[in-house]
N, CA, C and O atoms as a GROMACS GRO file, in nm:
protein
  316
    1MET      N    1  -5.844  14.402  20.500
    1MET     CA    2  -5.871  14.534  20.580
    1MET      C    3  -6.038  14.543  20.546
    1MET      O    4  -6.127  14.579  20.623
    2ALA      N    5  -6.046  14.499  20.410
    2ALA     CA    6  -6.205  14.543  20.376
    2ALA      C    7  -6.306  14.467  20.465
    2ALA      O    8  -6.418  14.511  20.489
    3ARG      N    9  -6.251  14.333  20.519
    3ARG     CA   10  -6.322  14.253  20.593
    3ARG      C   11  -6.359  14.317  20.727
    3ARG      O   12  -6.473  14.301  20.769
    4LYS      N   13  -6.255  14.401  20.812
    4LYS     CA   14  -6.249  14.449  20.908
    4LYS      C   15  -6.354  14.570  20.889
    4LYS      O   16  -6.433  14.590  20.982
    5LYS      N   17  -6.360  14.641  20.790
    5LYS     CA   18  -6.416  14.766  20.781
    5LYS      C   19  -6.592  14.731  20.752
    5LYS      O   20  -6.680  14.804  20.800
    6ALA      N   21  -6.622  14.608  20.666
    6ALA     CA   22  -6.756  14.522  20.692
    6ALA      C   23  -6.809  14.520  20.814
    6ALA      O   24  -6.913  14.574  20.849
    7SER      N   25  -6.726  14.449  20.887
    7SER     CA   26  -6.762  14.405  21.005
    7SER      C   27  -6.791  14.499  21.106
    7SER      O   28  -6.877  14.479  21.191
    8ALA      N   29  -6.715  14.612  21.098
    8ALA     CA   30  -6.759  14.727  21.208
    8ALA      C   31  -6.882  14.815  21.125
    8ALA      O   32  -6.955  14.883  21.198
    9GLU      N   33  -6.905  14.816  21.007
    9GLU     CA   34  -7.006  14.883  20.974
    9GLU      C   35  -7.128  14.764  21.007
    9GLU      O   36  -7.235  14.813  21.044
   10SER      N   37  -7.124  14.647  21.000
   10SER     CA   38  -7.240  14.557  21.020
   10SER      C   39  -7.270  14.572  21.195
   10SER      O   40  -7.381  14.563  21.246
   11PHE      N   41  -7.159  14.594  21.258
   11PHE     CA   42  -7.171  14.622  21.406
   11PHE      C   43  -7.239  14.760  21.419
   11PHE      O   44  -7.346  14.756  21.481
   12GLU      N   45  -7.204  14.868  21.377
   12GLU     CA   46  -7.283  14.972  21.360
   12GLU      C   47  -7.434  14.967  21.310
   12GLU      O   48  -7.526  15.026  21.366
   13THR      N   49  -7.447  14.895  21.208
   13THR     CA   50  -7.591  14.888  21.160
   13THR      C   51  -7.672  14.829  21.271
   13THR      O   52  -7.778  14.882  21.307
   14MET      N   53  -7.626  14.723  21.325
   14MET     CA   54  -7.693  14.640  21.417
   14MET      C   55  -7.756  14.740  21.546
   14MET      O   56  -7.868  14.739  21.598
   15MET      N   57  -7.634  14.826  21.574
   15MET     CA   58  -7.643  14.905  21.693
   15MET      C   59  -7.756  15.004  21.673
   15MET      O   60  -7.828  15.044  21.764
   16ALA      N   61  -7.766  15.050  21.514
   16ALA     CA   62  -7.860  15.174  21.484
   16ALA      C   63  -7.993  15.085  21.488
   16ALA      O   64  -8.086  15.134  21.553
   17ARG      N   65  -8.012  14.963  21.428
   17ARG     CA   66  -8.117  14.884  21.465
   17ARG      C   67  -8.184  14.879  21.604
   17ARG      O   68  -8.299  14.911  21.634
   18LEU      N   69  -8.098  14.837  21.671
   18LEU     CA   70  -8.109  14.796  21.843
   18LEU      C   71  -8.168  14.929  21.894
   18LEU      O   72  -8.256  14.928  21.980
   19SER      N   73  -8.121  15.045  21.841
   19SER     CA   74  -8.153  15.163  21.908
   19SER      C   75  -8.310  15.206  21.868
   19SER      O   76  -8.392  15.260  21.942
   20GLU      N   77  -8.330  15.165  21.718
   20GLU     CA   78  -8.428  15.204  21.655
   20GLU      C   79  -8.553  15.106  21.736
   20GLU      O   80  -8.666  15.150  21.758
   21ILE      N   81  -8.514  14.990  21.768
   21ILE     CA   82  -8.627  14.885  21.833
   21ILE      C   83  -8.679  14.947  21.968
   21ILE      O   84  -8.795  14.959  22.007
   22ALA      N   85  -8.556  14.984  22.029
   22ALA     CA   86  -8.608  15.050  22.152
   22ALA      C   87  -8.693  15.187  22.153
   22ALA      O   88  -8.775  15.211  22.241
   23GLY      N   89  -8.664  15.277  22.042
   23GLY     CA   90  -8.746  15.368  22.048
   23GLY      C   91  -8.903  15.350  22.026
   23GLY      O   92  -9.000  15.406  22.076
   24LEU      N   93  -8.888  15.250  21.928
   24LEU     CA   94  -9.032  15.177  21.898
   24LEU      C   95  -9.120  15.109  22.009
   24LEU      O   96  -9.244  15.113  22.013
   25MET      N   97  -9.043  15.050  22.094
   25MET     CA   98  -9.097  14.996  22.204
   25MET      C   99  -9.152  15.100  22.303
   25MET      O  100  -9.261  15.086  22.359
   26GLU      N  101  -9.082  15.190  22.318
   26GLU     CA  102  -9.108  15.290  22.378
   26GLU      C  103  -9.251  15.368  22.365
   26GLU      O  104  -9.312  15.420  22.458
   27SER      N  105  -9.287  15.363  22.240
   27SER     CA  106  -9.416  15.405  22.179
   27SER      C  107  -9.539  15.375  22.275
   27SER      O  108  -9.520  15.270  22.335
   28ARG      N  109  -9.669  15.441  22.309
   28ARG     CA  110  -9.720  15.421  22.352
   28ARG      C  111  -9.860  15.354  22.278
   28ARG      O  112  -9.949  15.300  22.344
   29ASP      N  113  -9.862  15.365  22.149
   29ASP     CA  114  -9.930  15.318  22.058
   29ASP      C  115  -9.925  15.171  22.014
   29ASP      O  116 -10.018  15.121  21.950
   30ILE      N  117  -9.819  15.104  22.047
   30ILE     CA  118  -9.772  14.958  22.009
   30ILE      C  119  -9.830  14.862  22.020
   30ILE      O  120  -9.827  14.845  22.142
   31ASP      N  121  -9.907  14.748  21.959
   31ASP     CA  122  -9.970  14.662  22.012
   31ASP      C  123  -9.903  14.564  22.054
   31ASP      O  124  -9.784  14.564  22.023
   32ILE      N  125  -9.959  14.444  22.144
   32ILE     CA  126  -9.871  14.378  22.190
   32ILE      C  127  -9.784  14.257  22.113
   32ILE      O  128  -9.685  14.201  22.159
   33GLU      N  129  -9.843  14.234  21.990
   33GLU     CA  130  -9.792  14.141  21.911
   33GLU      C  131  -9.668  14.196  21.859
   33GLU      O  132  -9.562  14.133  21.864
   34LYS      N  133  -9.683  14.368  21.786
   34LYS     CA  134  -9.551  14.408  21.752
   34LYS      C  135  -9.454  14.423  21.852
   34LYS      O  136  -9.334  14.431  21.824
   35ALA      N  137  -9.494  14.427  21.957
   35ALA     CA  138  -9.391  14.490  22.092
   35ALA      C  139  -9.308  14.328  22.114
   35ALA      O  140  -9.194  14.326  22.158
   36MET      N  141  -9.369  14.223  22.083
   36MET     CA  142  -9.320  14.089  22.098
   36MET      C  143  -9.239  14.058  21.996
   36MET      O  144  -9.145  13.981  22.017
   37ALA      N  145  -9.261  14.108  21.873
   37ALA     CA  146  -9.162  14.096  21.750
   37ALA      C  147  -9.052  14.171  21.780
   37ALA      O  148  -8.944  14.115  21.793
   38LEU      N  149  -9.062  14.275  21.793
   38LEU     CA  150  -8.940  14.352  21.850
   38LEU      C  151  -8.877  14.315  21.943
   38LEU      O  152  -8.754  14.322  21.936
   39TYR      N  153  -8.941  14.263  22.061
   39TYR     CA  154  -8.830  14.232  22.166
   39TYR      C  155  -8.760  14.103  22.115
   39TYR      O  156  -8.638  14.098  22.129
   40GLU      N  157  -8.824  14.000  22.056
   40GLU     CA  158  -8.718  13.901  21.977
   40GLU      C  159  -8.634  13.938  21.896
   40GLU      O  160  -8.537  13.866  21.872
   41GLU      N  161  -8.650  14.044  21.840
   41GLU     CA  162  -8.568  14.086  21.706
   41GLU      C  163  -8.440  14.143  21.779
   41GLU      O  164  -8.322  14.121  21.751
   42GLY      N  165  -8.495  14.228  21.886
   42GLY     CA  166  -8.363  14.294  21.969
   42GLY      C  167  -8.271  14.199  22.070
   42GLY      O  168  -8.155  14.222  22.102
   43PHE      N  169  -8.343  14.098  22.108
   43PHE     CA  170  -8.283  13.978  22.183
   43PHE      C  171  -8.179  13.917  22.079
   43PHE      O  172  -8.057  13.905  22.094
   44GLU      N  173  -8.247  13.888  21.986
   44GLU     CA  174  -8.138  13.847  21.881
   44GLU      C  175  -8.023  13.933  21.825
   44GLU      O  176  -7.911  13.884  21.804
   45LEU      N  177  -8.046  14.033  21.807
   45LEU     CA  178  -7.955  14.145  21.787
   45LEU      C  179  -7.834  14.175  21.910
   45LEU      O  180  -7.714  14.192  21.888
   46ILE      N  181  -7.885  14.175  22.007
   46ILE     CA  182  -7.800  14.153  22.138
   46ILE      C  183  -7.717  14.064  22.129
   46ILE      O  184  -7.600  14.104  22.131
   47GLY      N  185  -7.737  13.915  22.114
   47GLY     CA  186  -7.679  13.804  22.093
   47GLY      C  187  -7.578  13.833  21.998
   47GLY      O  188  -7.462  13.834  22.038
   48ARG      N  189  -7.606  13.859  21.857
   48ARG     CA  190  -7.490  13.908  21.761
   48ARG      C  191  -7.395  13.978  21.800
   48ARG      O  192  -7.274  13.953  21.795
   49LEU      N  193  -7.479  14.116  21.864
   49LEU     CA  194  -7.370  14.202  21.919
   49LEU      C  195  -7.272  14.164  22.000
   49LEU      O  196  -7.159  14.207  21.978
   50ARG      N  197  -7.299  14.072  22.118
   50ARG     CA  198  -7.222  14.021  22.222
   50ARG      C  199  -7.123  13.945  22.179
   50ARG      O  200  -7.014  13.947  22.237
   51ALA      N  201  -7.148  13.860  22.060
   51ALA     CA  202  -7.076  13.773  21.999
   51ALA      C  203  -6.918  13.881  21.933
   51ALA      O  204  -6.797  13.868  21.952
   52VAL      N  205  -6.984  13.963  21.870
   52VAL     CA  206  -6.861  14.066  21.782
   52VAL      C  207  -6.796  14.108  21.893
   52VAL      O  208  -6.676  14.084  21.886
   53LEU      N  209  -6.836  14.172  22.013
   53LEU     CA  210  -6.778  14.224  22.126
   53LEU      C  211  -6.663  14.112  22.190
   53LEU      O  212  -6.545  14.137  22.211
   54ASP      N  213  -6.729  13.988  22.214
   54ASP     CA  214  -6.659  13.893  22.264
   54ASP      C  215  -6.523  13.859  22.178
   54ASP      O  216  -6.411  13.844  22.228
   55ALA      N  217  -6.552  13.852  22.050
   55ALA     CA  218  -6.430  13.808  21.965
   55ALA      C  219  -6.360  13.930  21.953
   55ALA      O  220  -6.254  13.901  21.896
   56ALA      N  221  -6.364  14.071  21.981
   56ALA     CA  222  -6.276  14.150  21.973
   56ALA      C  223  -6.221  14.143  22.110
   56ALA      O  224  -6.100  14.167  22.119
   57GLU      N  225  -6.277  14.119  22.203
   57GLU     CA  226  -6.222  14.116  22.323
   57GLU      C  227  -6.122  14.006  22.344
   57GLU      O  228  -6.026  14.024  22.418
   58GLU      N  229  -6.142  13.894  22.279
   58GLU     CA  230  -6.050  13.771  22.283
   58GLU      C  231  -5.909  13.812  22.207
   58GLU      O  232  -5.799  13.777  22.250
   59LYS      N  233  -5.929  13.890  22.089
   59LYS     CA  234  -5.822  13.938  22.010
   59LYS      C  235  -5.716  14.015  22.108
   59LYS      O  236  -5.597  13.990  22.127
   60VAL      N  237  -5.804  14.121  22.168
   60VAL     CA  238  -5.704  14.225  22.238
   60VAL      C  239  -5.644  14.122  22.359
   60VAL      O  240  -5.527  14.142  22.394
   61LYS      N  241  -5.710  14.027  22.417
   61LYS     CA  242  -5.623  13.946  22.507
   61LYS      C  243  -5.532  13.886  22.440
   61LYS      O  244  -5.441  13.849  22.514
   62LEU      N  245  -5.516  13.859  22.326
   62LEU     CA  246  -5.396  13.767  22.242
   62LEU      C  247  -5.295  13.870  22.188
   62LEU      O  248  -5.191  13.833  22.134
   63LEU      N  249  -5.328  13.993  22.203
   63LEU     CA  250  -5.233  14.093  22.180
   63LEU      C  251  -5.096  14.108  22.281
   63LEU      O  252  -5.110  14.131  22.401
   64GLY      N  253  -4.962  14.093  22.218
   64GLY     CA  254  -4.851  14.078  22.327
   64GLY      C  255  -4.837  14.236  22.363
   64GLY      O  256  -4.933  14.303  22.325
   65PRO      N  257  -4.747  14.296  22.422
   65PRO     CA  258  -4.698  14.425  22.461
   65PRO      C  259  -4.614  14.485  22.315
   65PRO      O  260  -4.586  14.605  22.303
   66ASP      N  261  -4.585  14.398  22.226
   66ASP     CA  262  -4.529  14.498  22.130
   66ASP      C  263  -4.642  14.484  22.022
   66ASP      O  264  -4.606  14.481  21.905
   67GLY      N  265  -4.756  14.476  22.047
   67GLY     CA  266  -4.865  14.482  21.960
   67GLY      C  267  -4.909  14.359  21.864
   67GLY      O  268  -5.010  14.364  21.794
   68LYS      N  269  -4.812  14.238  21.868
   68LYS     CA  270  -4.817  14.128  21.772
   68LYS      C  271  -4.925  14.032  21.829
   68LYS      O  272  -4.935  14.033  21.951
   69LEU      N  273  -4.996  13.960  21.768
   69LEU     CA  274  -5.049  13.848  21.847
   69LEU      C  275  -4.983  13.736  21.876
   69LEU      O  276  -4.915  13.668  21.799
   70ALA      N  277  -5.005  13.717  21.994
   70ALA     CA  278  -4.948  13.591  22.067
   70ALA      C  279  -4.974  13.454  22.013
   70ALA      O  280  -5.083  13.429  21.963
   71ASP      N  281  -4.887  13.374  22.021
   71ASP     CA  282  -4.924  13.249  21.974
   71ASP      C  283  -5.042  13.155  22.070
   71ASP      O  284  -5.054  13.195  22.186
   72LEU      N  285  -5.094  13.083  22.046
   72LEU     CA  286  -5.209  12.984  22.145
   72LEU      C  287  -5.138  12.935  22.270
   72LEU      O  288  -5.196  12.940  22.379
   73ASP      N  289  -5.004  12.884  22.255
   73ASP     CA  290  -4.923  12.808  22.326
   73ASP      C  291  -4.850  12.935  22.431
   73ASP      O  292  -4.788  12.910  22.535
   74GLY      N  293  -4.871  13.052  22.383
   74GLY     CA  294  -4.822  13.162  22.517
   74GLY      C  295  -4.684  13.225  22.432
   74GLY      O  296  -4.634  13.324  22.486
   75GLY      N  297  -4.625  13.182  22.317
   75GLY     CA  298  -4.527  13.247  22.271
   75GLY      C  299  -4.596  13.371  22.166
   75GLY      O  300  -4.713  13.386  22.130
   76GLU      N  301  -4.449  13.465  22.131
   76GLU     CA  302  -4.534  13.561  22.048
   76GLU      C  303  -4.489  13.547  21.907
   76GLU      O  304  -4.384  13.492  21.872
   77GLY      N  305  -4.557  13.589  21.847
   77GLY     CA  306  -4.548  13.587  21.704
   77GLY      C  307  -4.663  13.654  21.610
   77GLY      O  308  -4.773  13.659  21.665
   78GLY      N  309  -4.658  13.702  21.491
   78GLY     CA  310  -4.762  13.729  21.435
   78GLY      C  311  -4.833  13.639  21.346
   78GLY      O  312  -4.770  13.536  21.324
   79ARG      N  313  -4.939  13.648  21.290
   79ARG     CA  314  -4.998  13.537  21.204
   79ARG      C  315  -5.039  13.586  21.098
   79ARG      O  316  -5.091  13.515  21.013
   0.00000   0.00000   0.00000
């Protein structure tokens, strides 16, 4: 359970940083080198965030109607 909470906090932290990066990039007084570094950091964050969301989506797809995880072969059962 602690692992799930840590993962959620990590996701929230990454989202907050991405939002911060977007705000910094909208600044009129940012130089090109700083803008490129922020762009690269943001691009990396988006990839990591997408991976977290994709993993969550796959887990949801495996949930059966009873809320238990389905076996990979299509049978139902908890893990």
